[in-house]
KEVEX-29414 format. One record per residue: residue number from 1; chain; x, y, z of N, C-alpha, C in turn. Coordinates in Angstrom, 1 decimal. Atoms other than C-alpha are relative to their C-alpha. Example, Ala and Ser with C-alpha at 12.3 -4.5 7.8 and 13.67 -1.06 7.14 Angstrom:
# residues 2
(rec 1,"A",(0.9,-1.2,0.0),(12.3,-4.5,7.8),(0.9,1.2,0.0))
(rec 2,"A",(-0.9,-1.1,0.0),(13.7,-1.1,7.1),(-0.8,1.1,0.8))
This chain:
# residues 209
(rec 1,"A",(0.9,-0.1,1.2),(-19.9,29.6,23.8),(-1.4,-0.5,0.2))
(rec 2,"A",(1.5,0.5,0.0),(-23.6,29.2,23.3),(-0.1,-1.1,-1.0))
(rec 3,"A",(0.2,1.1,0.8),(-25.2,26.3,21.5),(0.1,0.2,-1.5))
(rec 4,"A",(-0.2,-0.4,1.4),(-25.2,28.2,18.2),(1.4,0.0,-0.5))
(rec 5,"A",(-1.4,0.1,0.4),(-21.5,28.6,18.2),(0.6,-1.3,0.0))
(rec 6,"A",(-0.4,1.4,0.0),(-21.0,25.0,19.1),(-0.3,-0.7,-1.4))
(rec 7,"A",(0.5,0.5,1.3),(-23.1,24.0,16.1),(0.9,0.5,-1.2))
(rec 8,"A",(-0.7,-0.7,1.1),(-21.3,26.4,13.8),(1.4,-0.5,-0.1))
(rec 9,"A",(-1.3,0.6,0.0),(-17.9,25.1,14.9),(0.0,-1.4,-0.5))
(rec 10,"A",(0.2,1.3,0.4),(-19.0,21.6,14.5),(-0.1,-0.2,-1.5))
(rec 11,"A",(0.3,0.1,1.4),(-20.2,22.2,11.0),(1.3,0.4,-0.9))
(rec 12,"A",(-1.2,-0.5,0.8),(-17.0,24.1,9.9),(1.0,-1.1,0.2))
(rec 13,"A",(-1.0,1.1,-0.1),(-14.7,21.3,11.3),(-0.4,-1.1,-0.8))
(rec 14,"A",(0.4,1.2,0.8),(-16.8,18.6,9.7),(0.2,0.2,-1.5))
(rec 15,"A",(-0.2,-0.2,1.3),(-16.7,20.2,6.3),(1.5,0.0,-0.4))
(rec 16,"A",(-1.4,0.0,0.2),(-12.9,20.8,6.7),(0.4,-1.4,-0.1))
(rec 17,"A",(-0.5,1.2,-0.1),(-12.2,17.3,7.6),(-0.5,-1.1,-0.9))
(rec 18,"A",(0.6,1.0,1.0),(-14.5,15.5,5.1),(0.5,0.2,-1.3))
(rec 19,"A",(-0.5,-0.3,1.4),(-12.9,17.3,2.2),(1.2,-0.7,-0.3))
(rec 20,"A",(-1.2,0.8,0.4),(-10.4,15.4,0.1),(1.2,0.8,0.2))
(rec 21,"A",(-1.3,-0.6,0.0),(-6.8,16.0,0.8),(1.0,-1.2,0.5))
(rec 22,"A",(-1.0,1.0,-0.2),(-3.5,14.2,1.7),(-0.3,-0.9,1.2))
(rec 23,"A",(0.4,1.0,-1.1),(-4.7,12.9,5.2),(-1.1,-0.9,-0.3))
(rec 24,"A",(1.1,0.8,0.4),(-7.9,11.7,3.8),(0.5,-1.2,-0.8))
(rec 25,"A",(-0.6,1.0,0.9),(-6.1,9.8,1.0),(0.8,-1.0,0.8))
(rec 26,"A",(-0.9,1.0,-0.9),(-3.6,8.3,3.6),(-0.9,-0.9,0.7))
(rec 27,"A",(1.0,0.8,-0.8),(-6.6,7.1,5.7),(-0.5,-1.1,-0.9))
(rec 28,"A",(0.5,1.0,0.8),(-8.1,5.4,2.7),(1.0,-1.1,-0.4))
(rec 29,"A",(-1.1,0.9,0.5),(-4.8,3.9,1.5),(0.3,-1.0,1.2))
(rec 30,"A",(-0.3,0.8,-1.2),(-4.1,2.6,5.1),(-1.1,-1.1,0.2))
(rec 31,"A",(1.1,0.9,0.0),(-7.6,1.0,5.2),(0.0,-1.0,-1.0))
(rec 32,"A",(0.1,0.8,1.2),(-7.4,-0.5,1.9),(1.2,-1.1,0.1))
(rec 33,"A",(-1.1,0.8,0.1),(-3.9,-2.0,2.4),(0.3,-0.8,1.4))
(rec 34,"A",(-0.5,0.6,-1.2),(-3.5,-2.6,6.1),(-1.2,-0.4,1.0))
(rec 35,"A",(1.2,0.4,-0.8),(-7.2,-3.0,7.5),(-0.2,1.2,0.9))
(rec 36,"A",(0.4,-1.1,-0.8),(-9.1,-0.7,9.7),(0.7,0.1,1.4))
(rec 37,"A",(-0.7,0.1,-1.3),(-7.2,-1.8,13.0),(1.2,0.9,-0.1))
(rec 38,"A",(-1.2,-0.7,0.1),(-3.9,-0.6,11.8),(-0.2,1.5,-0.5))
(rec 39,"A",(0.4,-1.3,0.5),(-5.5,2.3,9.9),(-0.4,1.0,1.1))
(rec 40,"A",(0.5,-0.8,-1.2),(-7.0,3.5,13.2),(1.1,0.6,0.6))
(rec 41,"A",(-1.1,-0.7,-0.5),(-3.5,4.2,14.4),(0.4,1.2,-0.8))
(rec 42,"A",(-0.2,-1.2,0.9),(-3.0,6.5,11.4),(-0.9,1.0,0.3))
(rec 43,"A",(1.0,-1.0,-0.3),(-6.1,8.2,12.2),(0.3,0.8,1.4))
(rec 44,"A",(-0.4,-0.6,-1.3),(-4.9,8.8,15.8),(1.2,0.9,-0.3))
(rec 45,"A",(-1.1,-1.0,0.2),(-1.7,10.3,14.3),(-0.6,1.3,-0.6))
(rec 46,"A",(0.6,-1.2,0.5),(-3.9,12.7,12.2),(-0.6,0.8,1.1))
(rec 47,"A",(0.6,-0.6,-1.1),(-5.9,13.5,15.3),(0.8,0.7,0.9))
(rec 48,"A",(-0.9,-0.5,-0.7),(-3.0,14.1,17.4),(0.8,1.2,-0.5))
(rec 49,"A",(-0.6,-1.1,0.7),(-1.3,16.4,14.9),(-1.0,1.2,0.0))
(rec 50,"A",(1.0,-1.1,0.2),(-4.5,18.4,14.5),(-0.2,0.7,1.3))
(rec 51,"A",(0.2,-0.6,-1.3),(-4.9,18.8,18.3),(1.2,0.8,0.3))
(rec 52,"A",(-1.1,-0.9,-0.3),(-1.4,20.0,18.5),(-0.2,1.4,-0.7))
(rec 53,"A",(0.2,-1.4,0.7),(-2.2,22.8,15.9),(-1.0,0.8,0.7))
(rec 54,"A",(1.0,-0.7,-0.7),(-5.3,23.8,17.8),(0.7,0.5,1.4))
(rec 55,"A",(-0.6,-0.5,-1.3),(-3.2,24.1,21.1),(0.9,1.1,-0.3))
(rec 56,"A",(-0.9,-1.2,0.3),(-0.6,26.1,19.3),(-0.8,1.3,-0.4))
(rec 57,"A",(0.8,-1.1,0.5),(-3.2,28.4,17.8),(-0.6,0.6,1.3))
(rec 58,"A",(0.7,-0.5,-1.3),(-5.1,28.7,21.3),(1.1,0.7,0.8))
(rec 59,"A",(-1.0,-0.5,-0.8),(-1.9,29.6,23.1),(0.5,1.4,-0.6))
(rec 60,"A",(-0.6,-1.4,0.6),(-1.1,32.5,20.7),(1.3,-0.4,-0.8))
(rec 61,"A",(-1.3,0.4,0.7),(2.0,30.6,19.3),(-0.2,0.0,-1.4))
(rec 62,"A",(0.3,0.1,1.4),(0.3,30.1,16.0),(0.1,1.4,-0.6))
(rec 63,"A",(-0.2,-1.4,0.5),(0.0,33.9,15.5),(1.4,0.4,-0.1))
(rec 64,"A",(-1.4,-0.5,0.0),(3.6,34.3,16.4),(0.8,-0.8,-1.3))
(rec 65,"A",(-0.7,0.8,1.1),(4.7,31.5,13.9),(-0.4,0.7,-1.4))
(rec 66,"A",(0.6,-0.6,1.3),(2.5,33.2,11.1),(0.7,1.4,-0.3))
(rec 67,"A",(-0.7,-1.3,0.4),(4.5,36.5,11.4),(1.5,-0.2,-0.5))
(rec 68,"A",(-1.3,0.3,0.5),(7.7,34.7,10.4),(-0.3,-0.7,-1.4))
(rec 69,"A",(0.3,0.6,1.3),(7.3,34.1,6.7),(1.1,-1.0,-0.4))
(rec 70,"A",(-1.1,0.9,0.3),(10.8,32.4,6.6),(-0.5,-1.4,0.5))
(rec 71,"A",(0.2,1.3,-0.8),(9.6,29.8,9.1),(-1.2,-0.7,-0.7))
(rec 72,"A",(1.0,0.7,0.7),(6.4,29.2,7.2),(0.4,-0.7,-1.4))
(rec 73,"A",(-0.6,0.5,1.3),(8.3,28.7,3.9),(0.8,-1.3,0.4))
(rec 74,"A",(-0.9,1.2,-0.3),(10.6,26.2,5.7),(-1.0,-1.2,0.3))
(rec 75,"A",(1.0,1.0,-0.2),(7.5,24.3,7.0),(-0.6,-0.5,-1.3))
(rec 76,"A",(0.5,0.3,1.4),(6.0,24.4,3.5),(1.0,-1.0,-0.8))
(rec 77,"A",(-1.0,0.8,0.8),(9.2,23.0,1.9),(0.1,-1.4,0.6))
(rec 78,"A",(0.0,1.3,-0.7),(9.5,20.2,4.6),(-1.2,-0.8,-0.3))
(rec 79,"A",(1.2,0.7,0.3),(5.9,19.3,4.1),(-0.2,-0.5,-1.4))
(rec 80,"A",(0.1,0.4,1.4),(6.1,19.3,0.3),(0.9,-1.2,-0.1))
(rec 81,"A",(-1.0,1.1,0.1),(9.2,17.1,0.5),(-0.5,-1.3,0.6))
(rec 82,"A",(0.5,1.3,-0.7),(7.5,14.6,2.9),(-1.0,-0.5,-0.8))
(rec 83,"A",(1.2,0.4,0.9),(4.4,14.4,0.6),(0.6,-0.8,-1.2))
(rec 84,"A",(-0.6,0.7,1.0),(6.7,13.5,-2.3),(0.7,-1.2,0.3))
(rec 85,"A",(-0.6,1.2,-0.4),(8.7,11.1,-0.4),(-1.0,-1.1,0.2))
(rec 86,"A",(1.1,1.0,-0.3),(5.5,9.4,0.9),(-0.7,-0.5,-1.4))
(rec 87,"A",(0.4,0.4,1.3),(4.2,9.4,-2.8),(0.8,-1.1,-0.6))
(rec 88,"A",(-0.9,0.9,0.5),(7.2,7.6,-4.0),(-0.1,-1.4,0.7))
(rec 89,"A",(0.1,1.1,-0.9),(7.1,5.2,-1.0),(-1.4,-0.8,-0.3))
(rec 90,"A",(1.3,0.7,0.2),(3.3,4.4,-1.6),(0.0,-0.7,-1.5))
(rec 91,"A",(0.0,0.6,1.4),(3.8,4.0,-5.4),(0.7,-1.2,-0.1))
(rec 92,"A",(-0.9,1.2,0.1),(6.6,1.5,-4.9),(-0.4,-1.1,1.0))
(rec 93,"A",(0.2,1.0,-1.1),(5.0,-0.4,-2.0),(-0.7,-1.3,-0.6))
(rec 94,"A",(0.6,1.3,0.4),(4.1,-4.1,-2.6),(-1.3,-0.2,0.5))
(rec 95,"A",(1.3,0.4,-0.6),(0.6,-5.4,-2.2),(0.1,-1.2,0.6))
(rec 96,"A",(0.0,1.2,-0.9),(0.3,-7.8,0.7),(-1.0,-0.9,-0.5))
(rec 97,"A",(1.0,1.0,0.3),(-1.5,-11.0,0.1),(-1.1,0.0,1.1))
(rec 98,"A",(1.2,0.1,-0.8),(-4.9,-11.5,1.7),(-0.3,-1.5,0.3))
(rec 99,"A",(0.3,1.4,-0.5),(-5.8,-14.6,3.8),(-1.5,-0.2,-0.4))
(rec 100,"A",(1.4,0.3,0.4),(-9.1,-16.3,3.2),(-1.0,0.8,0.8))
(rec 101,"A",(0.8,-0.7,-0.7),(-10.7,-14.2,5.9),(0.1,1.5,-0.3))
(rec 102,"A",(-0.1,-1.4,0.5),(-9.7,-11.0,4.2),(1.1,0.8,0.6))
(rec 103,"A",(-1.1,-0.8,-0.7),(-6.8,-10.0,6.5),(1.3,-0.3,-0.7))
(rec 104,"A",(-1.3,0.3,0.6),(-3.3,-9.5,5.4),(0.8,-1.0,0.6))
(rec 105,"A",(-0.8,1.2,-0.6),(-1.0,-12.5,5.7),(1.3,0.5,0.4))
(rec 106,"A",(-1.5,-0.5,-0.5),(2.1,-10.3,6.1),(-0.2,0.9,1.1))
(rec 107,"A",(0.1,-0.7,-1.2),(2.6,-9.0,9.5),(1.2,1.0,0.2))
(rec 108,"A",(-1.1,-0.9,-0.1),(5.6,-6.7,8.7),(-0.3,1.4,0.2))
(rec 109,"A",(0.3,-1.4,0.0),(3.7,-3.5,8.9),(0.2,0.4,1.5))
(rec 110,"A",(-0.3,-0.3,-1.3),(4.9,-1.5,11.8),(-1.1,1.2,0.4))
(rec 111,"A",(1.2,-1.0,-0.4),(2.1,0.4,13.8),(0.5,1.3,0.2))
(rec 112,"A",(-0.5,-1.3,-0.3),(4.3,3.1,14.9),(0.3,0.9,-1.3))
(rec 113,"A",(-0.2,-0.5,1.3),(5.3,3.8,11.3),(-1.4,0.8,-0.6))
(rec 114,"A",(1.3,-0.5,0.5),(1.6,4.2,10.3),(-0.4,1.3,0.7))
(rec 115,"A",(0.4,-1.1,-0.8),(0.9,6.6,13.1),(1.0,1.2,-0.3))
(rec 116,"A",(-1.0,-1.2,0.4),(4.1,8.7,12.3),(-0.3,0.7,-1.3))
(rec 117,"A",(0.3,-0.6,1.4),(3.3,9.1,8.6),(-1.2,0.9,0.2))
(rec 118,"A",(1.1,-0.8,0.0),(-0.1,10.3,9.4),(0.1,1.3,0.8))
(rec 119,"A",(-0.3,-1.1,-0.8),(1.1,12.7,12.1),(0.8,1.0,-0.8))
(rec 120,"A",(-0.7,-1.0,0.8),(3.6,14.3,9.8),(-0.7,0.6,-1.1))
(rec 121,"A",(0.9,-0.6,1.1),(1.2,14.7,6.9),(-0.8,1.1,0.5))
(rec 122,"A",(0.9,-1.0,-0.4),(-1.1,16.7,9.0),(0.8,1.2,0.7))
(rec 123,"A",(-0.7,-1.1,-0.7),(1.4,18.7,11.2),(0.9,0.7,-0.9))
(rec 124,"A",(-0.9,-0.7,0.9),(3.6,19.7,8.3),(-0.7,0.7,-1.2))
(rec 125,"A",(0.9,-0.7,1.0),(0.7,21.3,6.4),(-0.2,1.5,0.4))
(rec 126,"A",(0.1,-1.3,-0.5),(1.2,25.1,6.9),(-1.4,0.6,-0.2))
(rec 127,"A",(1.5,-0.5,0.3),(-2.4,25.7,5.4),(-0.9,-0.4,1.1))
(rec 128,"A",(0.8,0.3,-1.1),(-3.8,23.7,8.3),(0.2,1.0,1.2))
(rec 129,"A",(-0.2,-1.0,-1.2),(-2.1,26.0,10.9),(-0.6,1.2,-0.3))
(rec 130,"A",(0.6,-1.2,0.3),(-3.2,29.0,9.1),(-1.5,0.1,0.1))
(rec 131,"A",(1.4,0.0,-0.1),(-6.8,27.9,8.9),(-0.4,-0.1,1.5))
(rec 132,"A",(0.3,0.1,-1.3),(-6.9,26.9,12.5),(0.2,1.2,0.8))
(rec 133,"A",(-0.3,-1.3,-0.7),(-5.2,30.1,13.7),(-1.0,1.1,-0.3))
(rec 134,"A",(1.0,-0.9,0.3),(-7.8,32.0,11.8),(-1.4,-0.2,0.6))
(rec 135,"A",(1.4,0.4,-0.5),(-10.8,29.9,13.0),(-0.1,0.1,1.5))
(rec 136,"A",(0.2,0.2,-1.5),(-10.1,29.2,16.7),(-0.4,1.4,0.7))
(rec 137,"A",(0.3,-1.2,-0.8),(-10.1,32.9,17.9),(-1.6,0.4,-0.1))
(rec 138,"A",(1.4,-0.4,0.2),(-13.7,33.3,16.6),(-0.9,-0.7,1.0))
(rec 139,"A",(0.7,0.8,-0.9),(-14.9,30.7,19.0),(0.5,0.1,1.5))
(rec 140,"A",(-0.7,-0.2,-1.4),(-12.8,31.9,22.1),(-0.6,1.3,0.6))
(rec 141,"A",(0.5,-1.0,-0.8),(-14.3,34.1,24.7),(1.0,0.5,0.8))
(rec 142,"A",(-1.2,-0.4,-0.8),(-11.5,36.3,26.1),(-0.4,0.4,1.5))
(rec 143,"A",(0.4,-0.4,-1.4),(-13.5,37.3,29.2),(-0.2,-1.3,1.0))
(rec 144,"A",(0.1,1.2,-1.0),(-13.6,33.7,30.7),(1.2,-0.8,-0.1))
(rec 145,"A",(-1.3,0.9,0.1),(-10.9,31.0,31.3),(0.1,-0.6,-1.3))
(rec 146,"A",(-0.3,0.6,1.3),(-9.2,29.9,28.3),(0.0,-1.5,-0.1))
(rec 147,"A",(-0.2,1.4,0.0),(-8.4,26.3,29.2),(-1.2,-0.8,-0.2))
(rec 148,"A",(1.2,0.9,0.2),(-12.0,24.8,29.5),(-0.5,0.2,-1.4))
(rec 149,"A",(0.5,-0.2,1.5),(-12.9,26.5,26.1),(0.9,-0.9,-0.9))
(rec 150,"A",(-0.8,0.7,0.9),(-9.9,25.0,24.4),(-0.1,-1.5,0.2))
(rec 151,"A",(0.3,1.4,-0.2),(-10.5,21.6,26.0),(-1.3,-0.5,-0.8))
(rec 152,"A",(1.3,0.4,0.7),(-14.1,21.5,24.7),(0.2,0.0,-1.5))
(rec 153,"A",(-0.1,0.0,1.5),(-13.1,22.6,21.2),(0.9,-1.1,-0.5))
(rec 154,"A",(-0.8,1.2,0.4),(-10.4,20.0,21.1),(-0.7,-1.3,0.0))
(rec 155,"A",(0.8,1.3,-0.2),(-12.8,17.2,22.3),(-0.9,0.0,-1.3))
(rec 156,"A",(1.0,0.0,1.1),(-15.4,18.2,19.6),(0.8,-0.4,-1.2))
(rec 157,"A",(-0.6,0.2,1.3),(-12.8,18.3,16.8),(0.6,-1.4,0.0))
(rec 158,"A",(-0.6,1.4,0.0),(-11.1,15.1,17.9),(-1.0,-1.1,-0.3))
(rec 159,"A",(1.0,0.9,0.2),(-14.3,13.2,18.0),(-0.5,-0.1,-1.5))
(rec 160,"A",(0.4,-0.1,1.3),(-15.4,14.4,14.6),(1.2,-0.4,-1.0))
(rec 161,"A",(-1.2,0.4,0.9),(-11.8,13.9,13.1),(0.1,-1.6,0.0))
(rec 162,"A",(-0.2,1.4,-0.1),(-11.6,10.3,14.3),(-1.1,-0.6,-0.7))
(rec 163,"A",(1.1,0.7,0.6),(-15.1,9.4,13.2),(0.1,0.1,-1.5))
(rec 164,"A",(0.0,-0.1,1.4),(-14.8,10.8,9.7),(1.2,-0.8,-0.6))
(rec 165,"A",(-1.1,0.7,0.6),(-11.3,9.4,9.0),(0.0,-1.5,0.3))
(rec 166,"A",(0.1,1.3,-0.2),(-11.9,6.1,10.6),(-1.1,-0.6,-0.9))
(rec 167,"A",(1.1,0.4,1.0),(-15.1,5.9,8.5),(0.6,-0.3,-1.3))
(rec 168,"A",(-0.6,0.1,1.3),(-13.0,6.4,5.4),(0.9,-1.3,0.0))
(rec 169,"A",(-0.7,1.1,-0.1),(-10.7,3.7,6.5),(-0.7,-1.3,0.0))
(rec 170,"A",(0.8,1.2,-0.1),(-13.2,1.2,7.4),(-0.8,-0.4,-1.3))
(rec 171,"A",(0.7,0.2,1.4),(-15.1,1.7,4.1),(1.0,-0.6,-1.0))
(rec 172,"A",(-1.0,0.5,0.8),(-11.8,1.2,2.3),(0.3,-1.5,0.2))
(rec 173,"A",(-0.2,1.4,-0.1),(-11.4,-2.1,4.1),(-1.1,-0.9,-0.5))
(rec 174,"A",(1.2,0.7,0.6),(-14.8,-3.2,3.0),(0.2,-0.2,-1.5))
(rec 175,"A",(-0.1,-0.1,1.5),(-13.9,-2.4,-0.6),(1.1,-1.0,-0.5))
(rec 176,"A",(-1.2,0.7,0.6),(-10.5,-4.2,-0.7),(-0.3,-1.6,-0.5))
(rec 177,"A",(0.3,1.3,0.5),(-12.0,-7.7,-1.1),(-0.7,0.1,-1.5))
(rec 178,"A",(0.7,-0.2,1.3),(-14.0,-6.3,-4.1),(1.0,0.3,-1.1))
(rec 179,"A",(-0.9,-0.4,1.1),(-11.1,-4.7,-5.9),(1.1,-1.0,-0.2))
(rec 180,"A",(-1.0,1.0,0.2),(-8.7,-7.6,-5.4),(1.4,0.5,0.2))
(rec 181,"A",(-1.4,-0.4,0.0),(-4.9,-7.6,-5.4),(0.3,1.0,-1.0))
(rec 182,"A",(-0.3,-0.8,1.1),(-4.7,-6.0,-8.8),(-0.6,1.4,0.2))
(rec 183,"A",(0.8,-1.2,-0.4),(-7.1,-3.3,-7.7),(0.7,0.8,0.9))
(rec 184,"A",(-0.7,-0.8,-1.0),(-5.3,-2.4,-4.6),(1.5,0.4,-0.5))
(rec 185,"A",(-1.3,-0.4,0.6),(-2.0,-2.4,-6.6),(-0.1,1.3,-0.9))
(rec 186,"A",(0.3,-1.2,0.9),(-3.5,0.2,-9.1),(-0.2,1.2,0.9))
(rec 187,"A",(0.2,-1.1,-0.9),(-4.8,2.3,-6.1),(1.3,0.4,0.7))
(rec 188,"A",(-1.2,-0.4,-0.5),(-1.3,2.4,-4.7),(0.7,0.9,-1.0))
(rec 189,"A",(-0.6,-0.8,1.1),(0.0,3.7,-8.0),(-0.7,1.4,0.0))
(rec 190,"A",(0.8,-1.2,0.1),(-2.7,6.3,-8.2),(0.2,0.9,1.3))
(rec 191,"A",(-0.3,-0.8,-1.3),(-2.2,7.3,-4.5),(1.3,0.6,0.0))
(rec 192,"A",(-1.3,-0.5,0.0),(1.5,7.6,-5.0),(0.1,1.2,-0.8))
(rec 193,"A",(0.1,-1.2,0.9),(1.0,9.9,-7.9),(-0.7,1.2,0.6))
(rec 194,"A",(0.8,-1.2,-0.6),(-1.6,12.0,-6.0),(0.8,0.6,1.1))
(rec 195,"A",(-0.7,-0.7,-1.1),(0.7,12.5,-3.0),(1.1,0.8,-0.7))
(rec 196,"A",(-1.0,-0.9,0.6),(3.4,13.6,-5.4),(-0.6,1.4,-0.6))
(rec 197,"A",(0.7,-1.4,0.5),(1.0,16.2,-7.1),(-0.3,0.9,1.2))
(rec 198,"A",(0.2,-0.8,-1.3),(0.1,17.3,-3.5),(1.2,0.7,0.5))
(rec 199,"A",(-1.2,-0.6,-0.4),(3.6,17.8,-2.7),(0.6,1.0,-1.0))
(rec 200,"A",(-0.6,-0.9,1.0),(4.7,19.5,-6.0),(-0.9,1.3,0.1))
(rec 201,"A",(0.8,-1.2,0.0),(1.7,21.9,-5.8),(0.3,0.9,1.3))
(rec 202,"A",(-0.3,-0.8,-1.2),(2.5,22.8,-2.1),(1.3,0.7,-0.1))
(rec 203,"A",(-1.4,-0.5,0.0),(6.2,23.2,-2.8),(0.2,1.2,-0.9))
(rec 204,"A",(-0.1,-1.0,1.1),(5.7,25.4,-6.0),(-1.0,1.2,0.3))
(rec 205,"A",(0.9,-1.0,-0.3),(2.9,27.5,-4.4),(0.7,1.3,0.4))
(rec 206,"A",(-0.6,-1.3,-0.4),(4.0,31.2,-4.2),(-0.5,0.5,1.3))
(rec 207,"A",(0.6,-0.4,-1.2),(1.7,31.7,-1.3),(-0.8,-1.1,0.7))
(rec 208,"A",(0.6,1.2,-0.7),(0.4,29.3,1.4),(-1.3,0.5,0.8))
(rec 209,"A",(1.3,-0.5,-0.6),(-2.5,31.6,2.5),(-1.2,-0.3,-0.8))
């Protein structure tokens, strides 16, 4: 790709990732409740899932998957169900106490669970697969080696992805001392309901394109 194509790809990916959605909401929720260090693991889960979607699309497997409407419907149903499950879990989650330095006094949070939640929220979104499958071919030159191009596109998207989502989480951590325990509790309720809405809308959508 030339420099203009790299800039265009960067802008499109940035607009996509900065837009509100389940993954952004989860990053903010993790930053607010667990701090930016644990939230960073969730961001890595989002990034890993998105890179997987890019690789699937680049290898042509994404196009194959898109030809099977039953498979896409299955992914949609599973994704919608997971968002609803996550919504209920977030809504019912207790608010951990803060120490005097602003960190959570409870250490029961499991880092792997935070990573896994973020990974599934991104990877089980069929709209993300459709978007990536439509976007990536526009920036692939079929006359040169595929792998170097895919690696470069993945690196660009990964850096942008981590920067934006970690920025959301870090900002949420800054805010948590201002909103206090009651404010974080209310945000958990709102986040839980929002995840439920995301799940219901995805599950009831007649089309995922």
